N, C-alpha and C positions, 0 to 999 in steps of 0.2 A: 617334324611334320606329323600331324594326327589325322588318321583316316579310319573309317569304320570298315569292318570286314564285309558287311553286306554290300557296300559300294564296290569293293574289290571283286566280289562274286559276280557282278554284272559282266566282267570281262575275263575272268579266269575261273575255271571249274574246280574250286576248292572242295575237298571232301566234306560232306555234310557233317561228319562226326570228327572233324579235325580238332584235336586238343590244342589249347592255347600254347602249351609248352612246345608242341611240334611246330606250330606256326612260328614261334619265336626262334627256334633252332634253325628252321629253314632260312629265315632272314639273316641270322647271324652267320650261317654258313656261306652266305653270298657276300659277306663283308659289310652288311648294313647293321649299324648299331641300334639295338632296341632299348628304348628308355623304359617302356612299360607296355604290358598287355592287360587291358582292363575289361572285364565282363560287366557291362552295364546292369545286367540283371542282379548282380550282387551289390550294387551301390544303394539300392533301396530294399530293405528287408521288411517282411511282414505283408499284410494284405494291402495291395495297391490296386484299386478296382475302378471300373467305370461307374459313375453315378449319374442319375438324372434328377435335376432339381424339380421338386414338386411344389413347394411353397416357400415364399420369402416374406419375413416379417421385419420391417424397418424398426430398429431400436433407436430411441431418442434420449436426449439428456447426457450424451457423452461428447467428448472433444472432437471425435471423428465419427463419420457414418459407420454404423455397425448393423449387420444383417443376421437375423436368426433364420437358418434355412433347414428345411426338411428335405433330405436327399434319399431317393430310392437307390439302394445298393444291392438289390436282389436278396439273395440268401447269404451274402458274404458276412453279415453281422450275426448270423445264426438265428434271427427272429423273423426275417422277412419284412419287418416294419421299417419305415423310413428312418434314416439316421439323422439325429439332431446335431447340427454343426453351426457354430458361430463363425462368421467370415466378414472381413472388412472390405473385400473387393467389390467393385460396382459394375464390372463388365459382363455380367451374366444375368439371365432372367429365367423365370419358370419355364421348364421345357428343355433347357439347355443340358447337354451332357458334359460332365466335368470329370476330373481325376480326383479320387478321394483315397486318402490313406487312413486306415482304421486304427484304433488304439492298439498299441503293441508294436506298431511299425516304426522303422527308423529311417529317416531321410539322409541324404548325403551330408557328411560332416558330423555324423553321430547325433543328429537331432531326433530324439525319441518323442513319439506321439502317444499321448494318453488321454483319458477322459478327465475333464476338469470343469469347474464352475467359473465362468468368466462373464463379465458384463451382466450379471444377474441371471444367466441361463447356463444350463448344462451343455457342454460341447463334447461330442464323442467323435474325435478325429479331426481331419483338416482337409479342406479343398485346396489343391496345390497349384502354385504358379510354376512357370518354367524354371525360374532360378532355384526354387526350393527342390525341384526334381533334378537339378544339375544339367538342365537342357539348354540353358541360355541365361542372359542377364536381365530379362524382362521380369520385373517384380511389381509392375503397376497393376496388373490384373492376373486372374487365375487362367489356367489353360481351359479354353472352351473348345470341345471337339467339334469337327464339322458335322453338319446335319446328316450327311450320308454315311457316317461312321457305322459299320455293320455291327460293332460290339453292342451288347445290351447291358443294362444295369447288373452289376455283380461280376461281370467278366474281368479277367486280369487286364489291367491297363498297360502293362509293360509293352506288349507288341503294338498297341495303338499309338503310343507316344515315342516309340523307338528305343525303349529301354531293354529290348531283347537282343541287343547287338553287342559286338566286341570291338573295342577301339584300340588301335595300335599306335603308339607314340614312338616315332623313329628320329634318330639323329643322322641326317644325310651328310656324308663327307663332301667337300667342295668339288671333287672330281666326278661326282655322280649326280649332276643336275637333273638328268632324265628321271631319277628316282623320286623327285619332288612332285610326283603326280600319281594319280590312280593308274594311269596308263603304264607308267614305268614300273611301279610296284607290282602290278598284275603280271607284267611280262617277267619280272624277276621270279615271282612265285611259281610261274609256269615252268621256268627252268629248274627250280629247286625241287618241285614236287612231281614234275613230269606230267602235268595236266594241260588240257587245251587252253589256248589263249586267243581271245578275239580282240584285235587291235583297233581301238576307236579312232586312231590316227589314220587308218586306211579307209574310213567311211567315205562314200562318194560325195563329192562337193563340186558344184558348178565352177568352171574356170572364169578367168577375167574376160570382160567384154570390151568391145572397141569403144563403147561409150562408158566413161568412168562413172562410178556411183557418186563421186564428188570430185571436183577439180583439185588435184594434188600435184605438187612439184617436189621431188626429192633432189636436193642440191648436193648432198654428201652421201654417195652410195657406199662409202666405207663404213661410216657410222650407222647407216641404215641401208642394208642391201635388199630388203623386201618390205613392201608396204601394201597392205590390202585393206579394203573398206567396202561396206555395204550399208544402205540406208533402209530403215523401216519407218513407214509413215502411218500416222493415225492410230498409234497405240493408246490403250486406256491408261491414263496417268494414275488412276486410283487402284489399278490391279496390284494385288499383293503377291509376294513370292510364296510359292506352295510350301506347305509345312515340311515336306520331305527335303526340299532344298535348304530351307532355313536350318533344319536339324543337322544336315551334313556340313553346312558352313560353320555352325556353332561348334560341332565336334572338332573341326579344323582350327578353331580359335579365331574365326572371322565373323565380325558383327554384321547382321543383316541391315541393309541400308534402304534399298529400293529394288524393284524387280530388275530393271536394266543393269544396275551395278552388281546386284547379286548374281546375275547370269554371267557377267564377265569374271567374277571371282570363282564361280562354280566351274566354268570352262577351264580356267587356269588350273584349278585343283585336279580336274578330270584329265585334261590333255597335257598340262604343263605349258600351255601357251598363254602368257599374260595378254590381256586385252584392255581396251578403254572404250567407254561409251560417251559420246558427245551429244549434247542437245543441239541438233542441226540448226534450230532456229536462233541459237545464240552465237553462231559462227558467222563472222563478217567476211565474205569473200572467199577466194580460194585458199587452200592450205599449202603451206610451204614447210618442208622438213629440212632443217639446216643447223649449223653450229650457231651458238649464241654469239651476240656481238657485245663488245665492251660497253658497260653501262646499262644493259638491259636488266629488267627485274620482272619477277613473276610471283604472284600470290598463289601458292599451291593449295590443295584441298584442305590442308590442316590449318589454313588461315595465316600462314607465315609468308611474309614478303621476302623473297630471296634474291640476292644479287647473283647474276649468272656469270659463269666463267666461259671463256672462248672455247673450251673443250666440251662444254655441255651441248647435248643435242636438244633441240626444241621443235615443237610443232607450232606454227604461227598462222594467224589469219591477218587481215588488213590492220588490225589493232596492235599486232605484236605477238609475243609468245603467249600461247594459251595452254601449253602443257610442257612439263619437263619430261621429255621423252624417256620412256622405259622405267621411270621412277615414280612420278606422281602427276596427276592432272592438275589443271588450274581451275580457279573458282569461276572464271568468266564463262566457261563452256561446259560446266558440269551439268549432269542430269538433275533437274529439280522436280518439285512436286507437280508442276503443270506440264512437264515434258510430254509431247505427243509424237515428235519425230526424232528418232534415235539413229545416230551414225556410229556403227561399230567399226573399230579400227583394230587390226591385228598386224603386227610388223615383226621384223627381225633386226635386232640391234647389236652393235659391237659389244661383246662382254667386257672388254677392257674399259671402254668409255663409260659403260654403266657402272662398273665397280668404282671408278674414280669419282664419278658424279655423286653416287650414293654416299661415299665417304666425305666428299667435300661439303655436302649439304646435310650430312648426318641424317639421311633419309633411307633407312634400311627397310624399305617396303617389301611385301611378299613378292611383288613383281621384280624388283631389283635383285632380290636374292636368287631368283631363277635365272635372270638374264646374265648375271655375272658368272654363273656356273655353266651356262650354255643351254640354248633352247633349240629345238628341232626347226630348221628353216622351212621344212615342208608342211608345217601345220597351219599357217595363217588362213588359208581358204577353208580348211576343214573346221577350224575353230569358229570362223565367222558363220559358216553354214549351221553349226550346232547352236550358236548364240541366237541367230535369227529364228531358227525353228523353235527354240524355247520361248522366245519373246512373243512370237505370233501365236503360239499355243496357249499362253497364259495371259496375254494382254491384248490379243487381237492385232489389228493393223495389217498393213500390206507390205511385203518385202519387195524392194525394188529389183527389177530385172538387171539393172546395171551393177556390175561388180568390178571394183578397181583392184588390179594386181600389178604392181610395179616390181619386177623380179630381176635382181642383179646377183643372185646367189651363185657362187661358184660350186661346182660339183666336188664331192669329197675326193681327196688325193689318195690313190692306191698306195699301200704300204707293202714293201717287199719283205717277206718273212721266210727265213730259212726253215725248212720243214722240221729240222731236228733242234731248232733253237730252244723250244720249251723244255725238251728233255735235257739239254745241256745246262740250262739255267736252274732248273728245279730239281734235277736228280731223279725224276720219275720218267718212265718210258711212256711217251705219247706218240703213237704211230701217226703218220701224216694224215691218214683218213680220219682219225679221232680229232686231230687238230682242226682239220677243215670242218668237221661236223660241229664241233663246239663253237667255232667262229660263225658258222652259218646260223647256229641257234641264237647267237647274239643279234643277228641281223646283217652280218657282213656278207659281201659277195666275194667268194673265193674263186679265183681263176687258177685252175689246176695246171695249166701250161702243157708242155709236150709230154711231161712225165706222167705216168699213170699212178694215181694214189692207190694204196693197197685196199682191196675190197674187204679183206679180212681185218677187223680192228686189231687183231693180235699180231698181224704181220708188220714187220719193221718198215717196209715201204721205201720211199725215196730217201736217199742219204744226202746230207749237205755236201757241197763240193762237186756234185754230179748233176747239177741243174735242178736240184730239188728245192727250189724256192717257190713260195706261194705268193701270188699277187692278191692282196686282201684290200677290198674297198669297204671302209666302215660305213654303217648306215648314217643317215642324216641326223638321227637323234643321239649319236655318240661322238660329239666333237672332241672328246678326250682321247680317242684312239688315233694317235698321230705317229707312233714309233713302234718298232717291233717289240720293245719291252712292254708296251701297253697291251699288245695282243697276247704276249706270253702270260701276262697277269690275268687276262680273261680266260685263257685256257685252264690255268691252274685253279682259278676261282670257280668256274663251272664244273670242272672235273671233281673238285672237292679239296679243300685245304686239309681235310683229315687224311688224305692219301699221301700227303707229303711227310716223309719221315722226319722226326725231330733228332737231328744229329748235331751235337755241339762241336764246334771246332776246338782243336787243342789250344789251350790258352798259352800264349808265349810267356817265357820267364819274365818276371817283373824286373824293372831297372830302378825302381824307386822314384822319388821326386827329383826333378831337375833342380839345379841351384837357383834358377829363377823362381820356380814354384816354392821352394823353401824360403826364399827371400820374401815373397809376397805373403806367405803365411806368418812369417816372423813379424813383418810390418803390421799386419792386421792384428795379431795377438798383442803387440806392443801398444798400439793405439787403444785397443779395447781395455787393456789393463789400466790405462791412464784415464778411463772414464768416457772415452768416445764411443758413440753408437754407430754401427755400420748401417748404411742405407744402400739400396740399389736403385738407381735412377734410370729412366728411359734415356737412351742416347740420342733422342730426337729433340731438336730445338727449332724455335721460330726464327725467321730471317731478321727480326728486330732485336734479337738478343745482343748482338755485337754493339748496337747503339746503347742499349741499357747498361752494358758493362763499360762503356766509354772507351772502346778500343779505337786507336788511331786509324785513319783511313788507309795507311800503308801496312797495318798490322797483318802478318800472315795468318793470324787466327780468324780473320774475316773471310778467308777463302775456305768454303765448306763444301762437302759433297752433298749433292741433292739427290734424294731417293727417287727412283722412277715410279714407285708405287707406294707412297707413304701411307701410314695408318691414318694420319690426319693431315689435311692440307694446311692446317695452321702450324704444323711442325714438320716441314719436309726436309730439313737439313740434319746431317749428322754432326754431333758436337765436336768442336776443336779444343775445348777446355772442359774440365769437370765442373768448374765453378757455376756455370749457368744452371744446369739441372739441380746441383746440390743446393744452391741458394734458393731455388724454387721449392725444394723440399723443406728447407728451413722456414720459408714463409708460410707454407701450408701448416707446419707444426705450430708456429706462432699463432696462426689463426684459430687453432684448436686449443689454445690455452697453455701451451708449453712455452714457458718464458726463458728457462735456462737450457740452452742447447749446446751440445758438443757432438757434431756429426762428422763421419768420415766415409769416404768411398774409394775403392780401388777399382779402376776400370780403364777401358781403352778409349782413346780419343782418335779422331780420324782426320788425317791430313791428305788432301787430294794430291795426285801427281800430275802436274801440268803437262799437257800435250802427250798424255799416255796413250791416247787412241782408244780403240774398242777391243775388248777381249776376243780371242778366237772362238768360233762356234765349235762347241764340243758336244758330241752326241752321247747317248747312253749305251750304245752297242759295244763299246770297248773302253778299255782304260786309256785316258789321255797319255800321250807321250811326254817325256821329260821336257821337250821343247815347247809343247802346248801348255804344260803346267807353268813353265817359266814365262811364256808370253802372257798368260792369264794373270800370273802373280805380279807382273810389271804394271798391270792396270789397276790392281787392287790398291786402295788407299793405304798409306802408311798408318799403322795402328799401334803406337807406343802405349804402354801401360803407365798411367799416372796414379798418384794418390793425392787426395785433397781433403782438407778439414775446414769446417766453419764453426765459429764459436760466437755465442751471444748470450747476454745475461750474466749470471754469477757463475764463475768457475769454482768458487768455494762458497758454500751456502752460509747465510747468516743464521744465528741462533742465540741461545742464552750465553754462548761463549764470546759473542761479539758480532761485529758487522761482517758481512760477506765481502768477498773480493770479486769485482767484476772482471770478466775476461777482457783481455786487451791484446795489443799487437805482440807483446812479448810472449804471450802464451802460444800464439800462432808460430812464432819463430822457434820456440822451444819444441813445438810439435814437429817441425822440420828436422830439428836436431835429433829428436827421438826416432824419427824414421831412418835417418842416416845411421844412427847407432844400431838400430835393429837390422839394418842392411849390412852390418859389419864393415862400414867404411871407417878407417882409422881416423882419429881425431886430428892428427897432424896433416891430413889431406883435405880437411874441411875448412872453408872460410865463409864467414858471414859478414856482409858489408851493406851499407845503405845503397838504395837504388830507387829509380822511378820507373814504374811499370804498371800499366793498367791491368786490372781495375783497382789497384791499391792506392792509398793516400800517398802522395809523393814524399811527404815528410815522415811517414811511418811505415816504410816499406823496406824490406831487406831481401837481398838475393843470396841464395845458397849456392856455393861453388864447391866442386870437388876436383882437385888437381887443376884449379884455375878455370874450369868450365862451369858455366851457370847451369844448374840442374833444377832450380825451382825458385819460387818467391813466397814470401810470407809477410804478414802485417795487417794493418787496419784498412778496411775498404774505403774507397773514396766517398766523401759525403754525397756526391751526386749519384753514385751508383746505389748507395744505401737508400736514397730518396726514390730513385727510379724503381727499385725492386720492393719498396715499402718494408724495409728492414729496420731494426732498431739502430740507433746511433752506436758507434764504436764496434759494430760487427767486424770480426776479424776472420781471416782465412789464410790457408796455405795450400799451394799446389806444387807438386814435385814430380819430375819425370823419373819413374823407377827404372825404365829401360836405359836411361842415360848413365846410370851408376855403374862403375866398374865392378867386376867380379871380386868377391871378398878374397883377400890374400890368405895364404895358408897361415893359420893362427899358431903361434908358438906359445908354449907354456910360459906363464909369467914367472919372473925371478922374484922370489919372496925373500926379503932380507929380514934377518932376525935382530938387526941392530936398530936402536931408537932413531926417530926422525928429528930433524931440526925444523921448527916452524917459525917462519919470518913473514911479517906482513909489510907490504910496501904500498904507499899511496903516491901515484904519479900524477902530476898536473900537466895536461896536454891541451891542445886546441880541441874545441868541441866537435870539430868536423872529423877528427881522427877516429876511426872505428876501434872499439874496445878489443875486437878480435885480433886486429893487426898489432896492437900494443902487446897483447898476450903472446902472439907469435914471436915478437921481438924478444920478450923476456925468456921464452923457451930457448931461442937460439943462443942468447947470451949466457944463460946459466950453465949450459953444458950438461954432461951426463949425470951429474949429481941431483939434478932437479927431478923429483918423482911426480909432482902434481902442481898445477897452478889453477886457481879459481878466482874469478871476479866476484867480490862479495859486496861492493858498495860503489855507487856513483853519486858524486856530490858536486854542486855548483853554488857559488855565492858571489857577492860583490867583492869580497876580499880576494878571491882568486883572479878577478878581472873579467872584463866583458869577453864573451866567446871562449872562456876557459872552463875546464871541468876537471875534477879529481876522480881517478879510477883507482880503487883499492883492490889489491890482489893478495891472496893468501898463498905463499910459496912453501912447498914441502920438499926438504932436501933429505936424502938418505944414501948412504954408501952400502954396497952389497957385502963388503968384507970387513968393515970396521965401524967404530963409532966416530962420527964426524966431530972434529974440533970446532970451537967457536970461530976460529980464524978461517977454517975452510968454508963454513957456511956463509960467513960474512963476505968472503971473497967471491963466492958464487953469486951471492945477491948483488954485490956491487957490479959484477960483470953483466948481470942481467939488466940492471938499471942503466949501465953505460950504453948497452946496445939500444935500449929504448930512447935514451937521450940522443944518441947519434942519429937514429932514424927519424924520430918525430919531435925532437927538442923537448923531451920529457924532463921534468925536474921533480925531485922528491918534495912532497908537500911538507912544509914547515922547515925546509933546509934553508 
């Protein structure tokens, strides 16, 4: 939020000589982040003066109209003679007073001004527009000062146009919505600097009348617990917003639109109460405040037609919705150039509803930002009175005597605060009298009870456990104060964070990484070393992802956890598989020209626990018990860690050495093997076999098993999935459950034999449906202890082998630890291995 110090001074008595650094420190000390403090006087250097136009000569023969002006700048140019300036603007005439920067001056952005010859004339300086001065976006014409401006030619123009001010740019945290207003910031500065504060929210305002200003029905008092309105008739539609109002809106980053709309924005910035101005003549019939109905649409002020959700609150007339409540108005009822009757509306809306509506429609308006952070429900009538007074003062018209005020606001709930709780939590002595005084300074009402608080601030006062509890009722503008911990935070904040000693706790002795952490790091390092690039995807997915992945109707991965408050209504679910977001990242990279991709991610997936119920309510006043932790943990979704990879394009690039090799299903399977190897799973406990599992191609999918339990799948994606996600053909992927892997066994040192090996190759002909891994396992079992290594190095099929048959060639390595093997021993071991494969799968030696 950007606000000028001069505006703050209207409500808080800041010292006249307050340095910018002290102002910043005061705000930071209150927990408000300061982005910048800008002295506008320093944004324009050099002579910026008021000038009076004496003569204008129209220059012809150029592509655009050019004027040669003689401007009286008093003695600012050192001669007293009129300054000759070439200008292209057309919105001024002789006798007008303008803003002139003389040669040697520098405008915002480092634009230096000098004397030069242009369009055949000498120009000494520039007549400035609002945008050139950094005061707004208007660049169509120069700044023409009002006729009653007291400044004379040659006077400093900075005070005249508002460049003598200081602008503070603040980042307001979500829990301090009250600080998104001049009212809230002025109150905070009064706390920090100990100076008087005048609350504009307490200005007198007429109450509601029996006769409403306009017929309104509120059907949902939860979504809207207060609705106020007042009508102003006969306003001048040509009236312009005063310069001071436009300047303050511009500083805040809000564009000036029209006087009624500018007033609603101005009151929002001043009081923190968002408002809306309707053209009363464009409303058909009574207004109804309700939830939207299925199928309803509304064209908002930004020209976008939006499909409304049942949770949205809308304001309707006889034609249907005319405003998306608390977020943005509609086109059909907006104030237009000819509006003469204005209906001001100020209401109080449910923050949760507003936040969800803004995210659903991607409409983060200034009003919505304030509503979702909390707005004072006591402000509507004060805000309407302020808006009506500004409108009638600058545009005439007559304010109606009728005032609508539908009020269903519940009073704030008192919070019981043990008097010594701030001292216990912070470690600083806060006597009860000091605690009560600080909370009253915030605006709270503190009921002191039967116990007397210490009159002396240094006295310890009432002790906890002896009836020393304070009943604290928060003010209406502080909806964030709901628990004793919130009140403790206010006490330490106002008393000063600098009084809290910095005492670091003793660090516990380190225990190192757990074996699960070491495993995840080893897996990540292994994949990265093999050329995979790690990505981090958002765990949020759209409801239609399961259909895109082709998951069967009974697939448990279709059951997903829905977020209560998602970042985007388009992706409200938590992922049950890593593949959806990972394939989305692959698609995004392909769209940006990356053709060869090898990506991986290690992250959690979320599986809901059916019939888990609701978690127990746990406060912040104490540590939850073990039973409460267990009950809450029973509701939390199961979150196993998975690892997934996706490959597309060439896994080995082409070059002068030859053609590249495209990635395929075998690479995805090999990635699974690499993960299991990095996780220290012994090879003899791993099995790879054919499977059918979405979203993989049924003929090119393998399942990975450890000790007979399926832990993952790998292979080529189904063509329908590839088409649905707009990925290249033959895209392959692997996903594996890391948490399903057993702990690595204790590794024993390998026995290294110094005797030579015996190398024997065997080619076995088996049925094409027999997995190569199972044949390899049979060879291992049959060969016995002399077999050191077995590796598949060739797969071959031909008509000579027969239909449905294939040849699997393995390289067998035999070695004895204590002697050199004889030929007979090696051949006997080979024959035993072949015999076991023949017995189990009907394998025959090729060529036998």
